[in-house]
N, C-alpha and C positions, 0 to 999 in steps of 0.2 A: 274305392275300396283297395286296401293293400292286396296286391296279387297273392300273397301267401294266404290271407284269409279266404280269398276266392278259391284257391287250390284245396284248402282244408274243407270248405263247404262242399265242393264237388266230390271230394274223397269220402266225406261222411255218409254218402248214400250207400256205399259198399263197406266202409270201415268207420263205424260211428266215432265221432269226436265229442268229448264232454269237457266241461269246464272243471279243471282240477283244483283251482283256487279262485276265490272271488275276483272278478275283474273290475277294477276301478279306473276312473279318469285321474289325471294328475291333480284335479281339484277335489278328489275324494268322493265323487259320485259313483255309486254302485251301478254297474251296467249289466253284468250277468253274475248270478250267484253260483256257488259251487254245485256241481252235479247237473247243471243245466246242459241240455244237448246243444251242440253247435250245428246249426242248420241254416237254411235260407231265411227262415223267419227270425231266429234269434240273432243272427249276424247283423240284422238291420240296426240293432241297438249299438253296434260298435262303429258304424259308418260315421265318418267325420269327427270322431272323438280321438283325443290324444290320451293314450293309455298310460297308467302309472308304471307299468312294466311291459316288456315285450309280450305280445300275444302268445307266442309259442311257449313261453314259460308257464302259462296258465292253462294249457290245453293238454289233454291226454287222448291218444288214439287207442281204440280197442285192441288193435293188432299192429305191432311194429316189427321192423326188420331186426332180427336177432344176430348175435355173433355167428351162429350156425348158418343163418340165411346168407349173411354177407360172405362167409367162406364159400358156400355153394355157388353164389353168384360169381365170385372171382374164379372159381374152378370152371364154371360154365364158360366164362370169357376165355380162359386159357384153352379149353378143349375145342372151342369153336374158332380159334384163331391159330392158323398154321405156325405163325411166327412164335407166339407164346408157347405153343406145344414144344417147339424145338428148343427154346430156352429152358423150359422145365425139364426136358429130358437130359440136357447137357450139363446144366450148372445150378439151376434154381428149383430144387425139388418142391413138390406141392405141399409137403409136410411143413415147410418153412412158413406157410401162410397162417396156419392155425393159431400159433401164439400171438401174432399181431392182431388177428381178428377178435380175440378174446376180450380185448379192451372195450369193445362196443357195449358190453353189458353194463359198464359203469358210466355210460354217456347217454342217458335217456333223451336229452334234447337233440343230440345228433341222430339218435335212432329215429326220432320223429321227423327230422328234416330229410333223412335218407328215404324214409317210407313215403313221404309226400313226393319227393323227387322221382322215385322209382315208379310211382303211380301216375303222376301228372306231367313229368318231363322225362320220360324214359330214355330218350336219346341222350340227354345230359347225364343221366345216371350211368348209362353204358360207357360214355366217355370217361366219367369219373372212375369207373372200375379200371379202365385202361391206363389212365394217368397214374392211379395208385400202384398198379403193377410195375409200370415203367419207373416210377420214383423209387419204389422199394428195390428193384433190381439194380438200378444205377447206384444207389447207396451201398448195396451189398458188393457190387463190383469194385467200388472205391474202398472196400474193406472198412467201412465205418462200423463202430460198435453196434451190437444188436439193438440196444436201447435207442441209439440215435437213428438207426435205420427205421425202427418202429415209429418214432416221432415223425419222420419224413413221410412215412406211409399215411399216418393219420392227418397230417397237413394236406396230403393229396386227397384223401377221402372227403375232407371238409372244405376244400378250397373254393368250390363253386356254389355253396349253399346260398350265398347272396343273390344268385340268379333267380331264386324263388320269390324275390321281392321286386324283380324288374317287370315293368309293364309288358305283358305278353303281346299286346298289339304292336309294340315296337320290335320285339324279338321276331315277330312273324310278318313284319311289314314287307310288302312286295316292292314298293318303290324305294328310291335311293334314301338312305338314312341321312338326316340332317346332323349338323354338329351337335345340336342339343340332344338328339337321339343317342349319339355316340357317348356323350358325357353321362347320360342316364345309364347306359349299359355299363360304362366303366365304374359307376358307383357301386357295382356289386362287390368290389374288393373291400371297400370301406364298410359296407353293410355286413359282410362276412366277418370282418375283423371285430366289429362292435358286438356281434352275436357271440362269437367265440370267446371274447374276453370274460364273459360272465358264465362260462361253462366250467364247473368244477371238474378237475381231472385233466384238463388240457393245459399244457405248459405254455409259458411265454414264448418259447422257441417255436411251437406249433403255430401260435397266433401270428408271430412275426413272419414265418414262412408263407402263410396264407396271404398276408398283406403284401408280400413281395412277388407273388407268382406272375405278375405282369410287368415287373421291373426287368431291366436289361443291363448287363455289365457295362455297356457303353453309354448309359444315361438316357436311352431313347424310350424307356418304358414309362409306366404310370402305376400308381398315382403321384409319386414323388420324384420321378426321374432320377432315382439313385444310380450311383456308379458301383463298380465291382467292390471297391473297398468298403462300401456302406452296406453291402448285402451279406446275409448269412449264407453259409454253405447249403443249408436246408432250402432256403428261398431260391437259390440258384438252381439246385437240382429240380425242385418243383417247377420252376419256370421252363427248364429244358423239357421235362416230361410233358407238361401241359402243351407246349408248342409242338412237340412231335405228334401228339395225338390230334391237335388242331389241324396241322398240316395234312395228316393222313385222312381224317374224317371229312374235312372241308374240301380237299382238292383231289384226293386219290381214290378213296373207298368206292364212291359211286361209279367210278370208271373201271372198277375191278382191278385196280393196280395194287401193288404190294408194298409192305413196309420198307423193303430195301430201297425203293425209289425215294425215300426220305433222305438218304445219305447225301446226294449232291446238294440238296436244299440246306441241310444242316451244315455242311462244310462251308457254304457261302454265307452263313450267319454266325460264324465262330466268334466274331468280335462282339456279338451281342450276348453270348452265353459263356458260362464257365467252360474254359477250354478243355479241361480234363473230362468233363461230362460229355462234350462233343466227341472226343476220342473214344471214350468208353462206349457210347451209344453206337458209333460206327463199328467198333469191334464186336459188340453184341449182335448187331444185325448181320454182319458178315459171318460170324460164327454159326449163325443159324443155317447158313448155306442155302438160303432161298434164292432161286434164280431171278435175275432181273428181266422181266418180259419186255418185248419190243413195243415201243409206242407206235411204230410205223413199220410196215413190212414191204419187202421186195421192191416191185416196180413203182410203188407209191412214194419211195424216198425222194426222187428229184422234185416232184410236185410239192410234197410236204416241206422240203427244205427251202424251196422258193418262197412259199408262204411265210415261213419262219424268217427268212431274210427280209421280206417286206415289213413284217411286224417289227423286226429289229430296228429298222430305220425310224419307225414311229416311236418306239421306246426311247431311242437315243435323243430324238427331238424333245420328247416329254422330259427326259432327264435334264437336258440343257435348259429348258424353260424353268424347271424347279431350281436348278443350281443358280441361274441368274437371279431369280426372284429372291433367294435366301442369302446369297453372298454379296449382292450389290449394296447391301446396307452396312457392310463392314462388320467388325468383330469386337468393337470397343463399347458396345451399347449397354453392357452390364445386365442384360435380360436373360436370366437362366433358362427360361422356356424357349426363347429364340435360339440360344446357344444349343439347346438339345436338338432343335430342328436342323440347325447347321451341321451338328454332328452326324445326323442321319444321312444328309446328302454326301458328306465325306465318306461315311461307311459304305454307301451305295457305290460311290466312285471307286473306292479302293477295292471292294469286293469284286465288282463286275469287270473292272479293267484287267484283273488277273484271271478272268474266266473266259477270255476270247470273245465276249459279247460286245466289247467296245472297240474291237479292232476294225480298221477301215474296210477290210475285205473279209467278211465273215465266211464267204464262200471258199476263199483260198485257205482259210484257217481250218475249215471242216475237212477239205480234201487233204491237207497236210497231215492232220491228226489221223485220218482214216488210212493214210499210207504207212503209218507206223506199225511195226510188227504186233500182231495180236488184236488190232482194231479193225472193225468193219465200218463202212459208211453208215450202215443202219444203226449200229450202237452209238456212234459218235453223234449222229443227228438226234437220236432219242435223248441222249444225255444233255446235249446243247438245248434241246427243247425244254427239258425240265428246268434248266438254269434260266432260260428266258422267261418261263412262266413265273419263276421266283422274282426275277427283275420286275416284271409287271406288278406282282403282288406288292413289292416294296415301294414302287412308285405310287400305287394307289393308296397304300398305307400312309406314306408321307404327305400326299395331297390331302388326305382326310385330316391329318394332324395340323397342317397349315390352316385348313378351313376352320378347325376347332380353335386354333390360336387366334385367328382373326375375330371370331365371334365371341370369344371368352371375355373380352374386356380387360384382360390381364397385361396387355402390352404396356411397357413402360414409357415409350416415346411415341406420341401421336404421329409425328412426321414419318418415323420408320414404319409404323403400322400402315399409313396411307401408301407408302412406297411398295410394301409387300402386297397390299390389296390390289394395286395397279398391276403388279407383276403376276399375281395369281388369277387375274380376270380371264386370261386365255387358257388356264389350266383346269379350272373348276369343272368344266364339262366332261373331263376324262374320268371323274370319280364315279365309281359304281357301288 
């Protein structure tokens, strides 16, 4: 069963769903007639069938999220988030949201998707609200025209609707995801693009931005591994906004940490994103004047720093193994996907060599920085810890990418593939 059909059926117990137009197979077989309820019984007629048109286009919900509802949800996100409150007070008045939200009334299919997302994947819906605020605020800070800023906002609102078609068993899997699992999750981008292409009232620019929200300026993203010159400004802004929210929700929020701690992570990833967006985001966060809390306190610093130093040696060894695995095959192979992987290892090397994490004596570097005016050893260790966490994240990400490349069957040269497989054998156990 398509996960979206599963979500619709679950929702229909509280919010009835009915067939708005006759549902046919591609061969012309009538499956459900107009006005039929969509419930556990009637949905059996749809299982295993290839429909003539997407299911969502033939379904209506009794109650959907309206423009007013969306506005209130965004305002609720702002009022419950110290950082967004500060931005609204200083430069982004709440009144600026009402005009952009009004467009939802003309987008019934998107209303349906947002309603299902809010009810069945509420965490994703809350993230979507945050991404939309970030994207709009970045566009406004860049002084883009109001119409263009509005399109970026709507790309952000719609960017993850494809996740509603991803197998929830994979999304909630407790064990390590396989390469096939990751490819399935990544397909949400193409799913969203194909859905939005048929939505009247959404421009080609909005659809393009959605299709680019996991691309990166340095060519290390997906699904097409585009580089900066191939990406729209809207797509780059959406990618930055989505990444900021992902970093915060996945790594910081559960620990009670704040948005300001995203800054060192963002700065270490500048090569992957629109540089101007990175500068603007940093300025916006600093303008909010939210203090940076300590990761470690007082007498716990020496022990914490020692653990960090030990982990640093492990990370450097991991990096060396990945570097040797990817660079030993040379650079004249003509394989674009392999070139993208090699670009990632160069990005990691360039970024982290400039962040003191690759220096031979990290302990001496920490003490030297702490000795500078205005620095404390606690602040320096906390900042270095954030950077080291980011290094680990990138090494895990690259390891998954190599694993997916090996299993994809897309390698151009079998000999090179075997060499990479041999080099990767000692690394695969590090992936989580």
